[in-house]
TORFI-589595 format. One record per residue: y, z, x of N, C-alpha, C, O in turn. Coordinates in steps of 0.001 Angstrom, whole numbers, padded with zeros to 6 digits, always signed. Each point is the difference from the previous one (the first is absolute). Example, Ala and Ser with C-alpha at 12.3 -4.5 7.8 and 13.67 -1.06 7.14 Angstrom:
2
-005690+007800+013190+001190+000000-000890+001200+000000+000900-000019+000665+001036+001069-001385-001386+001190+000060+000820+001090+000730-000770+001108+000169+000509
! end
This chain:
223
-002588-019580+006335-001443+000155-000159-000416-000157-001457-001129-000399-000286+002044+000713-000641-000309-000151-001415-000770+001178-000557-000505+000838+000747+000419-000781-002065-000728+001078-000652-001488-000329-000100-000383-001170-000021-000445+002201-000039-001442-000182-000136-000519+000921-001099+000429+001147-000115-001347-001656-000680-000708+000823-000974-001243+000565+000683-000816-000748+000539+000680+002073-000565-001140+000666+000626-000901+000583-001073+000469+000739-000866-001748-001056+000910-000953+000576-000944-000623+001243+000611-000464-000025+001139+000456+001113-001900-000550+001258+000499-001523-000078+000080-000679-000301-000982+000159+000583+002187-001452+000014+000205-000566+001396-000211-001105+000157-000519+001875+000871+000930-000451+001383-000183+001210+000921-000026+001053-000312+000556-001226+001452-001213+001060+000994-000061-000656+001376-000084-000808+000252-000894+001158+000640+001827-000604+001330-000005+000938+001007+000653+001012-000373+000595-001353+001641-000709+000840+001058+000545-000365+000337+001438-001175+000101+000352+002198+000072+000468-000155+000475+001376+000225+001510+000032-000729+000728+000674+001736-000266-001402+000250+001431-000207+000264+000188-001494-000148-000929-000793+000540+002147+000428+000244+000287-001419+001116-000838-000600+000038-000183-001216+000884-000338+002049+001099-000790-000552+000275-001277+000792+001089-000567-000091-002068+000120+000862+000160-001228+000791-001102-000988-000354-001183+000339-000005+001597-001575-000294-000939-001071-000335-000200-000942+001174+000921-000251+000778-002136-000266-000660-000277-001127+000889-000272-001204-000897-000950+000008-000783+001766-001020+000894-000182-001222-000792-000304-001150+000950+000775-000264+000919-001885-000418-001129-000310-001202+000776+000113-001216-000907-000334+000060-001183+000803-001147+001743+000190-001240-000754-000518-001180+000821-000332+000141+001177+000272-001281-001811-000286-001205+000756+001187-000302+000920+001088+000554-000163-001321-001436+001122+001036-000329+000976+000337-001481-000103-000888-000839+000148+002157+000496-000400+000366-001417-000112-000331-000761+001283+000118+000532+001103-000521-001753-001267-000349-000836+001156+001208-000166+000910+001093-000335-000458-001298+000570+001746+001062-000169+000985+000981+001154+000086+000946-000046+000786-001164+001093-001596+000938+001124-000016-000210+000889+001226-001130+000227+000431+002231+000268+000118-000100+000858+001174+001117+001038-000025+001004-000177-000692-001177+001242+001434+001021+001028+000157-000233+000694+001328-001046-000167+000627+002031+000947-000204-000103+000777+001226-000288+001445-000384+000654+000520-000905-001611+000158+001557-000268+001401-000326+001280+000838-000012+000797-000048+000937-000617+000811-002008+001215+000779-000190+000905-000574-001075+000865+000693-000536-001075-001979+000223+000846-000632-001003-000423+000362-001424-001105+000485-000242+002024-000739-000688-000224+000253-001423+000423-001230-000791+000513-000969+000558-000736+001026-001858+000438-001076-000887+000510+000604-001293-000440+001073-000413+001359-001757-000214+000414+000390-001343-001070-000484-000975-000355-001178-000023-000148+002108-000774-001109-000278-000906+000415+000323-001429+000665+001005-000250-001061-001862-000684+000187+000268-001427-001349-000101-000693-000925-000636+000505+000823+001268-001665-001214-000093-000817+000134-001209-000912+001029-000187-000649-002067-000626+000604+000054-001239-000781-000301+000284-001477-001012-000432-000551+001937+001178-000060-000089+000339-001418+001368-000125-000631+001016+000194+000668-000982-000512-001934+001265-000064-000720+000728+001338+000096-000582+001061-000226+001868-001136+000566+000807+001207+000123+000024+000597+001392+000791+000902+000277-001653-001400+000606-000087+000569+001348+000284-001015+001106+000067+000376+001171+000098-001629-001511+000127-001047+001013+001257+000141+000863+000007-000416+001159+001035+000989-001709+001237+000154+000771+000058+001336+000739+000940+000259+000752-001946+000584-000968-000018+001324+000631-000725-000072+001344-001138+000452+000130+001806-001020+000855-000595-000133+001330+000155+001306+000791+001036+000662-000059-002096-000310+000799+000041+001183+000850-000615-000341+001360-000903-000834+000074+001382+001469+001001-000549-000289+001332-001274+000791+000275-000015+001226-000115-001053-001935+000479-001259+000638+000373-000491-000603+001308+000055-001214+000195-000537+002072+000700-000461-000454+001315-001404-000585-000080-000837+000450-000783+000601-001458+001608-001363-000502+000193-000736+001021+000874+000526+000430+001027-001724-000049-001426-000735+000971+000820-001296-000578+000567-000740+000703+000688+000462-001957-000967-001174-000652+000582+000354-000619+001352+001166-000050+000391-002181-000412+000302+000222-000787+001210+000422-001414-000394-000522-000538-000977+001448-000076+001707+000414-001362-000350-001159-000992-000039+000043-000970-000756-001073+001203+001557-001129-000939+000051-000940+000127-001195-000847-000869-000209+000981+001939-000578-000891+000190-001147+000173-001114-001034+001055-000628-000095-002109+000406-000666+000035-001036-001031+000596+000495-001317+000150-000772-000946+000187+002056+000888+000618+000588-001191+001248+000759+000420+000161+000343+001171+000720-000083-002129+001160+000844+000244-000279+001393-000559-000729+000152-000980+001319+000861+001616-000164+001367-000468+001360+000690+000003+000807-000171+000914-000580+000952-001962+001215+000805-000115-000413+001442-000284-000856+000248-000849+001460+000693+001555-000272+001423-000205+001276+000605-000565+001017+000072+000691-001070+000363-001949+001226+000258-000770-000009+001391-000614-000942+000378-000696+001996+000376+000959+000154+001311-000638+000511-000205-001426+000927-000777-000228-001537+001480-000726+000377-000143-001403+000625+001295-000511-000171+001075+000576+000896-001220-001672+000694+001144-000580-000368+000085-001478+000528-000739-000831-001439+001649+000522-000521+000126-001354+001105+000446-000959+000878+000790+000349-000954-001317-001552+000879+000475-001055+001368-000632-000028+000766+000238-000933-000436-001036+001928+001280-000682+000005-000180-001432-000509-001024-000638+000242+002032+000156-000945-000047-001401-000423+000477-000841+001177+001167-000381+000093-002112+000107+000802+000350-000648+001250-001056-001031+000366-001067-000068-000609+001392-000735+001624-000958-001005+000465-001271+000678+000491-001104-000439-000323+001253+001508+001103-001218+000618+000540-000850+000619-001103-001227-000007+000094+001853+000539-001131-000784+000530-001120-000718-001127-000729-001131+000173-000454+001783-001325+000340-000634-001160-000645-001177-000504+000830-000976-000515-000544+001075+000667+001873-001118-000407+000857-001271+000775-000342-001110-000513+000142+001286+001753-000594-001156+000824-000356-000769-000568-001193-001160+000347-000224+001815-001220-000535-000652-000580-001173-000739-001296+000339-000731-000534-000834+000919+000028+002057-000577-001298+000361-001488+000118+000293-000524+001078+000281-000130-002220-000358-001441-000059+000263-000329-001309+000703+000869-000850+000200-002111+000703+000165-000457-001217+000675+000371-001228-000825-000112+000005-001226+000555-001058+001916+000400-001295-000561+001400-000004-000605+000486-001065-000379+000187+002220+000273+001424-000030-000315+000734-000609+001189-000584-000193+001067+001864-000108-001256+000710-000766+001024+001306+000668+000431+000668+000691-000769-000343-000934+002038+001283+000384+000578+000723-001260+000442-000616-001050+000183+001917+001160-000016+000789-001120+000532+000603+000445+001331+000739+000982+000065-001066-001719+000987+000498+000301+001336+001249-000829+000260-000013-001226-000105+001102+001931+000451+001270-000679+000288+000270+000033+001508-000892-000288+000797+002098+000632-000415+000406-000078+001399-000743+000994+000891-000272+001132-000398-000047-001580+001603-000596+000855+001032+001113+000437+000941+000848-000805+000385-000853+002080-000019+001058+000519+000867-000535+001227+000735-001156+000385-000173+002004+000219+000989-000398+001249+000657+000654+000171+001349-000028-000900+000840+000628+002085-000637+000646+000305+001274-000987+000546+001015+000226-000089+001207-001334+000661-001702-000944+000642+000920-001108-000963+000396-000860-000342-000812+000888-000085+002048-001109-000728+000602-000250+000637+001371+000889+000625+000578-002081-000790-000083-000388+000676+001233+000683-000624+001207-000088-001205+000231+000776+002060+000541+000733-000465+001176-000503+000645+001282+000555-000210+001078-001610+000995-001213-000542+000677+001166-000334+001445-000319+000378+000514-001053-001085+000141+001962-000459+001367-000220+001159+000949-000276+001103-000165+000519-001387+001160-001350+001031+000974-000315-000490+001019-001004-001202+000177-000200+002165+000495-000433-000287+001031-000992+000403-000530-001376+001137-000422-000214-002093+000455-000706+000240-000411-001377+000186+001263-000842-000835+000904+000042+001923-000843-000801+000283+001168-000831+000141-000475-001447+000875-000805-000317-001754+001317-000559-000022-000451-001390+000144+001175-000948-000499+001095+000260+001190-001341-001362+000092+000981-001065-000586-000566-001272+000497-001001-000516-001554+001624-000006-000598-000437-001264-000428-001456+000017-000724-000442+000892+001193-000305-001908-000368-001412-000120+000553-000845+001148-000352-001172+000133+001210+001759+000693+000516-000719+001165-001076-000323+001024+000258-000719+000966-001457+001243-001167-001110-000330+000898-000460-001439-000171-000582-000574+000921+000832-000019-002082-000683-001263-000323+000291-001148+000969-000924-000761+000285+002140+000581+000243+000172-001080+000983-000812+000208+001268-000346-000956+000695+000040+002236-000398-000725+000314+001228-001502-000264-000133-000697-000122+001007+000199+000034-002235-001452-000162-000186-000484-001306+000621-000946-000006+000787+001598-001099-001145-000406-001298+000552+000242-000058+001508-000784-000601+000735+001876+001230-000274+000288+000008+001438-001134+000673+000771-000483-000543+000993+000056+001724-001448-001052+000717+000723-001360-000671-000156-000794-000014+000940+000520-000541-002112-001257-000737-000161-000032-001216+000920-001046-000339+000553+002180-000306-000395+000080-001172+000871-000162+000397+001466-000670-000693+000766+001288+001817-000377-000166+000489+001372-001456+000343+000278-000524-000296+001074-000126+000926-002056-001417+000344+000150-000842-001263+000174-000881-000051+000859+001154-000960-001671-000762-001253+000085+000153-000660+001364-000904-000691+000469+002056+000907+000167+000261-000573+001321-000337+000962+001143+000213-000310+001172-000744+001486-001537-000293+001041+000990+001252+000376+000780-000035+000140+001222+001161+000025-001956+001280+000291+000645+000683+001247-000584+001228+000090-000009-002027+000869-000479+000595+001229-000523+000818+000704+001083+001070+000544-000273-001577-000561+001485+000740+000529+001151+000471+001428-000179-000746+000856-000476+002002-000601+000864+000562+001352-000045+000923+000215-001196+000850+000891+000021-001013-001697-001053+000820+000178-001195-000297+001338-000668-001126+000495+000045+002146+000079-000661-000120+001248-000748+000511-000234-001418+000948-000756-000215-001595+001421-000756+000443-000072-001392+000263+001404-000516-000887+000854+000025+002105-000615-000493+000396+001267-000613+000208-000278-001489+000799-000856-000378-001533+001594-000459+000000-000280-001433+000418+001258-000762-000676+001027+000064+001791-001116-000781+000528+001127-000759-000304-000175-001485+000294-001042-000586-000887+002072-000012-000327-000004-001427+000255+001374-000591+000264+000961+000722-000346-000878-002048+000124+001300-000664-001296+000798+000137+000026+001170+000383-001163-001805-000698-001288+000697+000020-001056-000859+000696+000203-001193+000227-001326+001816+000104-001099-000734+000626-000521-001104-000911-000400-001063+000474+000406+001314-001784-000493-001000-000957+000865-001254-000016-000429-001049-000481+001657+001158+001010+000911-001150+000017-000209-000912+001213+000567-001092+000058-001366+001528+000897-000157-000774+001238-000794-001277-000286-001156+000063-000416+001768-001190+000638-000618-001302-000255-000859-000404+001199+000469-000009+001138-001729-000324-001407-000935-000495+001021-000148+000962+001180-000026-000417+001158-000068+001702-001469-000089+001004+001065-001195-000244+000918+000150+000023+001222-001320-000253-001783-001196-000192+000826+000117-001219+000892-000384+000037+001170+000914-001118-001722+000141-001226+000795+000937+000215+001182-000305-000410+001119+001440+001051-001364+000942+000231+001100-000559+000985+001031+000267-000139+001194-001033+001124-001642-000639+000915+000948-000960-000756+000904-000048+000233+001207-000715-001140-001803-000943-000802+000796+000727-000918+000968-000458-000214+001123+001591-000329-001554+000743-000929+000847+000713+000699+001147+000031-000507+001122+000545+001675-001406+000936+000607+000935-000425+001340+000576+000560+000443+001003-001536+000210-001616-000422+001304+000497+001146+000996-000006+000681+000174-001010-000472+000485+002155+001048+001024+000098+001405-000583-000050+000968+000752-000114-000834-002050+000196+001318-000639-000075+000437-000247-001446+001039-000613-000248-001843+001099-000702+000364-000025-001415+000380+001420-000394-000854+000884-000066+002140-000671-000194+000527+001344-000242+000564+000077-001414+000835-000811-000399-001309+001804-000348+000451+000179-001382+000863+001245-000130-000271+001027+000621+001311-001134-001435+000829+001153-000326+000171+000054-001516+000347-000998-000631-000591+002166+000061+000036+000183-001449+001121+000967-000367+000111+001084+000574+000717-001486-001535+001140+000844-000375-000361+001074-001008+000618+001064-000018-001623-001331-000833-000279+000907-001123-001311+000781+000131-000350+000774-000890-000368-000970+001983-001267+000705+000198-000117+000470+001441+000485-000653+000924-001132+001787-000750-000340+000473+001342-001512-000043+000149-000717+000777-000631+000230-001697+001475-001429-000188+000197-000272-000018+001501+000723-000639+000764-001752+001331-000358-000355+000041+001420-000257-001416+000518-000711-000779-000636+001281+000456+001772-000170-001315+000594+001081-000990-000378+000033-001121+000507+000861+001541-001409+001106-000857-000433+001310+000743+000251+000105+001198-000261+000886-001917+000767+001308+000616+000175+000614+000260-001370-000304-000692-000972+001168+001696+000909+000641+000349-001273+001513-000115+000134+000582+000409+001005+000044-000970-002035+001454-000116-000014+000434-001450-000123-000707-000837-000561+001877+000566+001095+000542-001356-000023+000209-000489+001429-000024+000782+000950+000230-002087-000819+000267-000553+001330+001398+000444+000422+000993-000325-000650-000936+001073+001746+001263+000500+000542+000062-000346+001485-000973-000472+000589+002127+000715-000009+000152-000242+001432-000957+000889+000800-000590-000441+000987+000444+001693-001420-000892+000932+000706-001459-000464-000097-000753+000084+000970+000370-000570-002146-001366-000506-000196-000259-001200+000903-001046-000082+000643+001995-000849-000595-000171-001190+000838-000105+000377+001470-000806-000575+000731+001615+001537-000290-000069+000450+001401-001344+000631+000317-000482-000083+001130-000125+000717-002135-001271+000697+000221-001176-000963+000127-000984+000315+000670+001073-001487-001303-001152-000905-000006+000169-001246+000866-000978-000687+000294+002216+000392+000117+000278-001229+000763+000548+000377+001373+000925+000805+000106-001490-001380+000928+000457+000305+001362+000899-001092+000575+000754+000253+000939-000824-001452-001488+000761-001121+000548+000918-000579-001079-000466-000554-000996+001763+000691+001209+000952-000547-000967+000618-001309+000499+000967-000506-000568-001544-000022+001634+000430-001311+000496-001080-001029-000350-000553-000663+000877+000269+000547-002165-000971-000972-000485+000441-000461-001388+001015+000456-000525-001783-001353-000051+000359-000517-001322-000343+001013-001097-000976+000746+000091+001809-000750-001120-000245+000809-001185+000131-000886-001237+000930-000796-000125-001884+000958-000776-000010-000738-001258+000064+001020-001134-000830+000908-000052+001789-001037-000848+000159+000971-001084-000020-000730-001338+000659-001026-000167-001419+001565-000781+000002-000558-001345-000211+001133-001002-000907+000816+000161+001743-000769-001188-000110+001042-001001+001210-000012-000916+000759-000969-000011-000568+002026-000751+001160+000089-000891+001303-000012+000809+000026+000494+001128+001053-001050-001688+001269-000112+000741+000502+001298+000628+000445-000038+001147-000490+001205-001842+000487+001218+000661-000817+000361+001240+000545+000470+000999-001856-000696-001075-000848+000290+001150+000329-000926+001167+000110+000443+001143+000044-001720-001439+000336-000975+001051+001281+000425+000718+000061+000026+001229+000946+000301-002010+001294+000391+000573-000146+001226+000887+000521+000032+001115-001238+000986-001614-000155+001239+000756-000799-000213+001282+000401+000459+001070-001529-001152-001180-000875-000177+001167+000679-000880+001048-000101+000269+001197+000779-001303-001636+000702-000852+000971+001026+000816+000781+000104-000138+001219+000654+000986-001912+001004+000808+000690-000663+001009+000929+000494+000252+001098-001610+000324-001533-000721+000942+000861-000446-000684+001293+000130+000563+001087-000652-001769-001215-000459-000732+001184+001156-000324+000938-000117+000131+001218+001231-000555-001799+001179-000301+000822+000470+001262+000717+000352-000045+001179-000346+001180-001896+000411+001263+000617-000954+000415+001122+000389+000725+000916-001634-001186-000995-000988+000303+001036+000032-001015+001146-000819+000059+000918+001773-000987-000984+000199-000927+001101-000620-001375-000165+000004-000795+000940-000539+000498-002124-000611-001316-000217+001089-001053-000126+000960+000176-000751-001111-001267+001485+000915-001138-000110-000132-000612-001392-001109-000296-000446+002229+000106-000236-000033-000523-001363-000711-001349-000068-000600-000334-001021+000666-000440+002101-000669-001306+000025-001509+000110-000010-000697-000980-000264+000185+002175+000551-001466+000200-000006-000496+000484-001351-001195+000248-000160+002088-000110-000818-000366+000493-001331-000067-001161-000993+000980-000717-000204-002139+000548-000402-000167-000992-001073-000227+000780-001288-000821+000916-000033+001544-001272-001032-000089+000785-001233-000048-000915-001212+000478-001134+000020-001073+001673-001070-000095-000715-001283+000058+001031-001116-000821+000915-000056+001793-001070-000828+000103+000885-001153-001140-000283-000963-000421-001148-000145-000080+002186-000513-001138-000198-000906+000201+000793-001267-000848-000034-000891
! end
């Protein structure tokens, strides 16, 4: 597919540490909801620092969008993104991704692991195919929840949040455990999609297997 130079059209905050960056879209460019691309900043000293970021727009949109968690104070790509402004440039490299929609099921995300699911759910909404999908989102605090209002509108009661560091009425407290999954899920003979930090992926996958989920029904992506 080759590399593409992307010009930033807008950049703003979604949460206290998450950016939404929109760029122009190369002619003929396409992706499947759930996929990501290796992205570099088109600046001296940063061109070789490629990082994977998920597309969060609909494929049919005329612009590309990336929803990116940043880490303040670190000399990192995401911290450098905080310095960018309109008309700065990114370099888009390879497109990849293990998570694509294969049918209704339960989506389980930890932190920035939600980002592959954003385009998937927006695409399902556009096709009027939200169906019986469920989204379980694990974060430290309520302020960390990415696009909470949008997911509530899309999924209603099928959008379930669990917070490890805060106890708030209407939100589950703790971490994703086998007991928690048993309490919120009634059918373990369906598809499961998991995306998040590697330790979480490992733990949740094993919990699902212990609950009787066929390993072939589990799709996962480290984040």
